[in-house]
C-alpha positions as CSV (number, residue, x, y, z in Angstrom):
1,M,89.6,91.4,138.4
2,R,87.3,94.4,137.8
3,R,84.2,93.9,135.7
4,F,84.2,95.5,132.2
5,D,81.0,97.5,133.0
6,E,82.1,98.7,136.4
7,T,81.6,102.4,135.4
8,W,78.0,101.7,134.4
9,H,77.2,100.0,137.7
10,L,78.9,102.5,140.0
11,L,77.0,105.3,138.3
12,L,73.6,103.6,138.6
13,E,74.2,102.8,142.3
14,W,75.4,106.2,143.1
15,T,76.1,106.7,146.8
16,L,78.3,109.8,147.0
17,G,75.6,112.5,147.1
18,Q,74.9,115.7,145.2
19,A,78.2,117.6,145.5
20,P,80.4,115.0,143.8
21,S,77.8,114.3,141.1
22,E,77.7,118.0,140.2
23,R,81.5,118.3,140.0
24,M,81.7,115.1,137.9
25,A,78.9,116.4,135.6
26,A,80.8,119.6,135.1
27,L,83.9,117.7,134.0
28,I,81.8,115.6,131.6
29,L,80.3,118.7,130.0
30,D,83.7,120.2,129.7
31,E,84.9,117.1,127.9
32,E,81.8,117.4,125.6
33,G,82.7,120.9,124.5
34,F,80.6,123.1,126.8
35,E,82.4,126.3,128.0
36,S,82.5,128.9,130.7
37,I,81.2,126.4,133.3
38,D,80.3,128.2,136.4
39,P,79.0,125.9,139.2
40,S,76.3,127.3,141.6
41,H,76.4,125.7,145.0
42,P,77.6,122.1,144.8
43,L,77.9,122.0,148.6
44,G,74.3,123.2,149.2
45,G,72.4,126.4,148.8
46,K,69.8,127.9,146.5
47,D,70.8,127.6,142.8
48,G,67.6,128.8,141.2
49,G,67.2,125.6,139.2
50,A,70.7,125.6,137.7
51,D,73.5,123.5,139.1
52,A,75.8,125.5,136.9
53,L,75.7,128.2,134.2
54,I,77.4,127.0,131.0
55,Q,77.8,128.1,127.4
56,K,77.6,126.2,124.1
57,D,78.6,127.9,120.8
58,G,78.6,131.2,122.7
59,E,75.0,130.9,123.9
60,P,73.8,130.6,127.5
61,W,72.8,127.2,128.8
62,V,72.3,125.7,132.3
63,M,73.4,122.4,133.8
64,A,71.0,120.3,135.8
65,V,72.2,117.1,137.6
66,Y,70.1,114.2,138.8
67,F,72.0,111.3,140.5
68,P,69.6,109.3,142.7
69,R,70.6,105.8,143.9
70,G,69.3,103.1,141.7
71,Q,66.9,103.3,138.7
72,Q,63.9,105.6,139.2
73,S,60.5,105.5,137.4
74,T,60.0,107.4,134.2
75,K,57.5,109.7,136.0
76,E,60.1,110.7,138.6
77,I,62.7,111.4,136.0
78,T,60.2,113.5,133.9
79,D,59.1,115.4,137.0
80,K,62.7,116.3,137.9
81,L,63.5,117.5,134.3
82,T,60.3,119.4,134.0
83,S,61.0,121.2,137.3
84,D,64.5,122.1,136.2
85,V,63.3,123.4,132.9
86,E,60.7,125.6,134.5
87,K,63.3,127.1,136.9
88,A,65.8,127.6,134.1
89,E,63.3,129.4,131.9
90,S,62.7,132.0,134.7
91,K,66.3,133.1,134.6
92,K,67.5,136.3,133.0
93,P,68.7,136.1,130.3
94,K,66.7,133.0,129.4
95,P,69.0,130.1,128.6
96,V,68.9,128.6,125.2
97,G,69.0,125.0,126.5
98,I,69.5,122.8,129.5
99,A,72.1,120.0,129.8
100,F,70.5,117.3,131.9
101,V,73.1,115.0,133.4
102,T,71.8,111.9,135.1
103,N,72.7,108.4,136.1
104,Q,69.4,107.0,134.9
105,E,69.0,104.5,132.2
106,L,66.7,105.8,129.4
107,R,65.3,103.9,126.5
108,L,65.1,105.4,123.1
109,A,61.4,106.2,123.4
110,E,61.9,107.8,126.9
111,R,64.7,109.9,125.5
112,E,62.5,111.2,122.7
113,E,59.7,112.1,125.1
114,L,62.1,113.8,127.6
115,G,63.5,115.8,124.7
116,K,60.1,117.4,124.2
117,V,59.8,118.6,127.9
118,G,61.7,121.7,127.2
119,G,59.4,123.1,124.5
120,D,61.4,126.1,123.1
121,T,64.2,125.3,125.5
122,K,66.7,122.8,124.0
123,V,67.3,119.7,126.1
124,E,70.6,117.8,125.9
125,L,70.3,114.5,127.7
126,Y,73.4,112.9,129.2
127,H,71.8,109.6,130.4
128,L,73.5,106.6,131.9
129,E,74.9,105.1,128.7
130,R,76.1,108.4,127.4
131,V,77.8,109.4,130.7
132,T,79.5,105.9,130.8
133,T,80.8,106.3,127.3
134,V,82.3,109.7,128.1
135,L,83.9,108.5,131.4
136,D,85.3,105.4,129.8
137,R,87.5,107.3,127.3
138,P,91.1,106.6,128.0
139,H,92.0,110.2,128.9
140,M,89.1,110.4,131.4
141,A,90.9,107.8,133.6
142,G,91.7,110.4,136.2
143,V,88.0,111.5,136.5
144,R,86.9,107.9,136.9
145,E,89.5,107.4,139.6
146,Q,88.5,110.6,141.5
147,F,84.8,110.0,141.5
148,L,84.3,106.3,141.1
149,G,87.4,104.9,142.7
150,I,88.4,103.0,139.5
151,P,92.3,102.9,139.4
152,A,93.5,105.0,136.5
153,G,96.6,102.9,135.9
154,P,99.3,104.3,133.7
155,P,98.4,107.4,131.6
156,P,97.1,106.5,128.2
157,I,99.3,106.5,125.1
158,L,98.4,109.8,123.3
159,V,100.9,110.1,120.5
160,T,100.5,111.8,117.1
161,A,102.7,111.0,114.1
162,E,103.4,113.4,111.3
163,V,105.2,113.0,108.0
164,I,106.7,115.9,106.1
165,G,107.0,115.1,102.5
166,A,105.1,113.7,99.5
167,A,104.7,110.6,97.4
168,R,106.1,111.2,94.0
169,S,105.8,109.7,90.5
170,F,107.5,110.5,87.2
171,I,105.8,111.8,84.1
172,R,107.3,111.6,80.6
173,D,109.3,108.5,81.6
174,G,108.5,106.9,78.2
175,E,110.0,109.8,76.4
176,L,113.3,109.6,78.4
177,L,113.5,105.9,77.6
178,D,113.2,106.7,73.9
179,A,115.8,109.4,74.2
180,L,118.3,107.0,75.9
181,V,117.8,104.5,73.1
182,K,118.3,107.2,70.5
183,M,121.5,108.3,72.2
184,E,122.9,104.8,72.2
185,E,122.0,104.5,68.5
186,E,123.8,107.7,67.7
187,S,126.8,106.7,69.7
188,L,127.0,103.4,67.8
189,H,126.9,105.2,64.5
190,E,129.5,107.8,65.6
191,H,131.9,105.1,66.8
192,N,131.3,103.2,63.6
193,D,132.0,106.2,61.4
194,E,135.2,106.9,63.5
195,L,136.4,103.4,62.9
196,R,135.8,103.7,59.2
197,S,137.5,107.0,58.8
198,N,140.4,106.3,61.2
199,P,141.2,102.6,61.3
200,P,143.2,101.7,64.4
201,N,146.9,101.0,64.0
202,L,147.4,97.8,66.1
203,A,151.2,97.8,65.6
204,R,151.6,101.2,67.2
205,A,149.1,100.5,70.0
206,L,150.6,97.1,71.1
207,P,153.4,98.5,73.3
208,A,150.9,100.7,75.2
209,V,148.4,97.8,75.5
210,S,151.2,95.6,77.0
211,V,152.0,98.2,79.6
212,I,148.3,98.6,80.6
213,Q,147.8,94.9,80.8
214,A,150.9,94.6,83.0
215,L,149.4,97.1,85.4
216,G,146.3,94.8,85.8
217,Y,143.9,96.6,83.5
218,G,141.8,94.6,81.1
219,T,142.3,95.4,77.4
220,S,141.8,93.6,74.1
221,D,144.6,92.5,71.7
222,E,142.3,92.8,68.8
223,A,141.5,96.0,67.0
224,A,137.9,97.1,66.9
225,Q,136.2,96.8,63.5
226,P,133.3,98.7,62.0
227,I,130.0,96.9,61.9
228,S,127.1,97.0,59.4
229,D,124.0,99.1,59.7
230,E,122.0,95.9,60.1
231,E,124.2,94.9,63.1
232,I,123.7,98.4,64.6
233,A,119.9,98.1,64.2
234,Q,120.0,94.7,65.9
235,R,122.1,96.1,68.8
236,V,119.6,99.0,69.1
237,V,116.7,96.6,69.4
238,E,118.6,94.7,72.1
239,V,119.4,97.9,73.9
240,R,115.7,98.9,74.0
241,R,114.6,95.4,75.2
242,Q,117.1,95.4,78.0
243,L,116.3,99.0,79.0
244,E,112.5,98.3,79.0
245,D,113.1,95.2,81.2
246,R,114.8,97.2,83.9
247,W,113.1,100.6,83.3
248,D,111.3,100.5,86.7
249,A,114.6,100.0,88.4
250,C,116.2,102.8,86.3
251,Q,113.4,105.2,87.4
252,D,113.9,104.1,91.1
253,Y,117.6,104.9,90.8
254,L,116.9,108.4,89.5
255,A,114.2,109.0,92.1
256,S,116.3,107.9,95.0
257,I,119.1,110.3,94.0
258,T,117.0,113.4,93.1
259,W,114.0,113.3,95.3
260,P,114.1,114.4,99.0
261,G,113.6,111.9,101.8
262,L,110.7,111.9,104.2
263,R,110.9,113.7,107.5
264,F,109.1,112.6,110.7
265,R,107.7,114.2,113.8
266,I,106.4,112.3,116.8
267,T,104.5,114.2,119.6
268,N,103.6,112.8,123.0
269,L,100.4,114.6,124.1
270,A,100.4,113.0,127.5
271,K,101.9,114.7,130.6
272,S,104.3,111.9,131.2
273,F,107.4,110.3,129.7
274,L,106.9,107.2,127.5
275,M,109.8,104.7,127.6
276,N,111.0,102.3,124.9
277,V,108.5,103.6,122.3
278,Q,108.0,102.0,118.9
279,V,105.9,103.8,116.2
280,I,105.1,101.9,113.0
281,L,103.8,103.9,110.0
282,T,102.3,102.2,107.0
283,F,102.1,104.1,103.7
284,H,99.3,102.4,101.8
285,G,99.8,102.3,98.0
286,A,103.4,103.7,98.2
287,A,106.8,102.2,98.4
288,G,110.2,103.3,99.8
289,L,113.6,103.8,98.2
290,E,116.9,104.3,100.0
291,F,117.9,107.9,99.7
292,A,121.2,108.6,97.8
293,R,123.2,111.8,97.5
294,L,123.1,113.8,94.2
295,E,126.9,113.8,93.9
296,E,126.9,110.0,93.7
297,F,125.0,110.0,90.4
298,E,126.5,107.8,87.7
299,W,125.2,108.2,84.1
300,E,125.7,104.5,83.4
301,R,123.5,103.6,86.4
302,L,120.7,105.5,85.0
303,K,120.7,103.0,82.1
304,D,121.6,100.1,84.3
305,P,121.3,100.4,88.1
306,D,123.4,97.3,88.6
307,W,126.3,98.8,86.8
308,E,129.5,99.1,88.8
309,P,132.7,101.0,88.0
310,P,135.4,98.6,86.7
311,A,138.0,97.4,89.2
312,Y,141.4,99.0,88.6
313,G,145.0,98.3,89.2
314,P,146.9,95.0,89.6
315,F,144.8,94.1,92.7
316,K,141.5,94.8,91.1
317,T,140.6,97.4,93.6
318,A,136.9,98.5,93.7
319,S,136.0,102.1,93.9
320,M,135.7,103.4,97.5
321,L,132.9,105.7,96.4
322,Q,130.5,102.6,96.6
323,F,131.3,102.0,100.3
324,K,128.4,102.8,102.7
325,P,128.9,102.5,106.4
326,A,126.3,100.5,108.4
327,L,123.8,102.5,110.5
328,P,124.4,102.5,114.3
329,A,122.6,99.8,116.3
330,D,120.5,102.4,118.0
331,Y,119.6,104.4,114.9
332,P,115.9,105.3,115.4
333,V,114.5,104.9,111.8
334,R,114.3,101.7,109.9
335,W,112.1,100.8,107.0
336,D,110.9,97.8,105.0
337,H,107.9,96.7,103.0
338,N,104.9,94.6,104.1
339,G,103.3,91.7,102.2
340,D,101.3,94.2,100.1
341,G,104.4,96.0,99.0
342,D,103.5,99.1,101.2
343,L,106.3,101.0,102.9
344,E,106.5,100.5,106.6
345,V,108.7,102.8,108.7
346,T,109.6,101.8,112.2
347,I,110.7,104.5,114.6
348,T,112.2,103.2,117.9
349,L,112.9,105.7,120.7
350,A,114.4,105.0,124.1
351,E,112.1,107.7,125.5
352,L,109.5,110.2,124.3
353,R,109.2,113.4,126.3
354,P,105.9,115.3,126.7
355,H,107.8,118.3,125.1
356,P,109.3,119.0,122.7
357,P,108.2,116.7,119.8
358,W,110.8,114.3,118.5
359,R,111.9,115.2,115.0
360,H,113.9,113.3,112.4
361,T,115.4,115.5,109.7
362,R,117.8,113.2,108.1
363,D,117.1,111.8,104.6
364,D,116.6,108.1,104.9
365,V,113.8,106.9,102.7
366,V,112.2,108.4,99.5
367,L,108.4,107.8,99.0
368,V,107.4,106.5,95.6
369,L,103.7,106.3,94.5
370,R,102.9,102.7,93.3
371,D,99.1,102.9,93.0
372,T,98.6,105.6,90.3
373,A,94.8,105.6,90.9
374,L,95.4,107.4,94.3
375,S,94.9,111.1,94.7
376,E,96.7,111.0,98.1
377,V,98.5,108.4,100.2
378,T,96.9,107.3,103.5
379,V,99.2,106.7,106.4
380,T,98.2,104.5,109.4
381,Y,100.3,104.1,112.5
382,T,100.5,102.2,115.7
383,V,102.3,102.9,118.9
384,T,103.6,100.6,121.7
385,A,105.6,101.5,124.8
386,H,107.1,99.8,127.8
387,G,104.5,99.1,130.5
388,Y,101.5,99.1,128.2
389,G,100.0,95.8,127.1
390,T,97.9,97.2,124.3
391,V,98.6,98.8,121.0
392,F,97.6,102.4,120.4
393,E,96.2,103.1,116.9
394,G,96.5,106.7,115.8
395,D,94.1,108.5,113.5
396,P,95.0,107.9,109.9
397,F,96.3,110.9,107.9
398,T,97.4,111.5,104.3
399,V,100.4,112.8,102.5
400,P,100.1,114.6,99.1
401,I,101.1,113.2,95.7
402,E,103.4,115.1,93.4
403,Q,104.2,114.4,89.7
404,V,107.8,115.1,88.7
405,D,109.1,115.6,85.1
406,I,111.7,112.9,84.7
407,F,113.8,115.1,82.3
408,E,114.1,117.7,85.1
409,S,115.3,115.1,87.5
410,A,117.8,113.8,85.1
411,Q,119.1,117.3,84.4
412,L,119.3,118.0,88.1
413,A,121.4,114.8,88.6
414,L,123.7,115.7,85.6
415,D,124.2,119.2,86.9
416,A,125.1,118.1,90.4
417,S,127.5,115.4,89.4
418,G,129.2,117.3,86.6
419,D,128.5,114.4,84.3
420,D,127.3,115.4,80.8
421,G,126.3,111.9,79.9
């Protein structure tokens, strides 16, 4: 088993000479954002005090490399840097700074003193600890293997996840609840007035009732009777109580049928295929609802999401409109909620190519804001794949929040379904 600090020790006890150290240093500075790296003579030759000409933020710099074997004295390190700075300052045009890449361990006080050696010339120190940190980054595995002989192993998991969509919440929902109660109250009064002005004739209705009952449909043998205003008031109170008790579910029903589902994009940034990939996204402070089609909207379900169309016919046949086929076993997107009530979306892919990104454009889950104190929803995600014994954690990102007028959603559903309520 290799030691955890192998990179550090191999750098300190450097035995490969000057040319490999200069080439490795150039790759380190490239990783750190330096540009236009132009090596001088890594195989030997006069370089005028610059192992490479480089640029940082569009300004000229030079690279100086010092990789002796073992730890050297502070004086030897200082003398080497001083000599490199003096040679660099003689160049035309004069460089803005010098990037000094070394395998030497430098304490904080030593770093501070060496930083002053340059005077007007900036000094960027890449000492042993800093160089080790750069080389130990997962995507620098190839550089470690090339220059230090540390096996790279499988390429690192470099996967980004994106979500196209928003977390939504309703506004004016209390007004819609009041409106529904008012409609029920008006309906009760209208029905009551109709019964008073046109009392039902049970004798004429009985033959038709008998036929309907024979076909298996439920009907009553008793004629409906008007009720008092007090009874209407009591029923309205009960309607409001029941509606308030299930109002969250009523809003969820409307949201699931009028809001768009989330879309997903997974990108493999590595230059190799990933097999049996699983991406788990967690939406903190938001929940999910099963997406439903607009044309499935039922007015009665807006008031009671558990409402079902009555069975019909002698065999009490249920409506086929309620049948939903099961998803295929290999369907890539599944979702649930964790212990905190946050939506978790699991995406499982047999393989993930380096190109193009995997996209999911089917509406499966609607994102609903639960924590109204949030200004945006944070999404965290993990990635696992066959052949990797570790979990890759991607950088968190956010999705926006949108407020939706509940009356507009209700009207959208009514228009699409052709139901006037």
